[in-house]
C-alpha angles and dihedrals in degrees: 000000000000124000093251094045089088108090095212092053091048092051092046094049092044092050091049092050092047093048092046091050092050092050092047096050092042089053092049092048091050091050091049090052092048092048090051092050091047093049090052091048090051090049091052091051094043093240121152126196120005095326093234093100092056135073087257109081127219089252092054088055092047096043101105091039099041103090096045090049097048102038096083093040091057094043097051093046095047094243089132092065096042093048089051092050093051096046090057087072094059115102143163118009106358130198117196114193121200086020093160110175092356095255092163095054098094092054102057113104107244096210091055095049130090097173142336126219114191116197130182138160092235115078091192093056091049091050089058088048092051092054090047093049092054088067092055102048119116118232112278096028119118116259112260114253138180103250134184114261091252093051093048096050092044090053092051093048093048091050091050091052091049091050091051090053092045092051092052090047092049091049090054092049092050091052091050093063106105115229119191118238091237117042126198123187093267090048091054091051091049094050092047091050091049092049092048091048091049092051094043094052096042110098091190095067106112114238092235094057110116107244126214113268111264095021119134091248092051090054090048093052094046088060091068106104117209118219141095093266101044103023119141119191106209092183134069116279116197134181130205134169109242137147108241090213089066117028093168092147091065118078121226119277096013105134134057093209131022118195136192124176120185092341107111089068090059101046121090089213108035091166089060090050093053090047091054092045088052092050099050095043117094115247089247093045136095137240116214121196132181111177143155125226145111117354112236108234097002104110097171092049091049090049088055092047090051092047094051098036097105094046091048093048092050091051102039106017095238138103106235098187101064115132094247096173092054093044091054092044092052091048091072095233115152100245112210098175134013127182133163130203142179096050091320096301097108117069124196114189133179114190143167120228118259106218093185088065104073 
């Protein structure tokens, strides 16, 4: 009895061949469609060749096509969930370098945020991000704009100064509430009501201040639903064109959190980027990284990454086989947490700045 005489085996093998063929031809058709779209985009921009030898970067060419190309890729690989988990750790005044089209924006937690500054080397990617951010802004927040680097940093610094003054003012008001020496149950309710009323009517209370449980403001904030379809950013979101390898416009120790997602693969000098992220992060702050690169201990996977590196770079503009774990280790950052996913190719890193490493 031959191997293929068994009906179940024949059906199984036939189904596998059919499915593999469908996946292959679907992949080729998708690539053909993408190449056609890219060629048309290049024609519109007057770019010849691969675009990387010109002043216009690969990402500037991809900008209007980028989100629709990458959405399914991120969904099927679980990047959506991991990005959301990492962004929950961001707080205070946040700088996101290599922000591109602001794909991380819907996953920041509004009640933990004071402001967000998105910077990228591609003006065209940022313009897409600005239009996207307009859909997510809560009522009363300024409309996101693409600012100069000087304007963006000045706005962040002015907001920080205002918040410091507001915090001092709020502390004085809290101390001015008279509390009797002996409190009965009704007295406690009265004091709590007076404090809640004071906070609610005080326009100087910063939006990131943690409110007492049960207060009117706490109920208002809890109504903010987090998610890409219903997200409301109740904090300023700003955009500025900057090269992450040289953030000279940003003073030392400016931001509470500095973020980079899938950026180290695209920079020619990732070590310089990490050095700049370390410099502009406050000593008490955090650096959050979500990157893709070589898989530690997965030789076959790394062979595949090396084999497809040129094709991937031509399509997406990034080098997906960089040794991310080694690059971060050599940067001197104080790594608090490291995890990898997707057969070791996705790297999630939470680190503290190392101010002795300048």
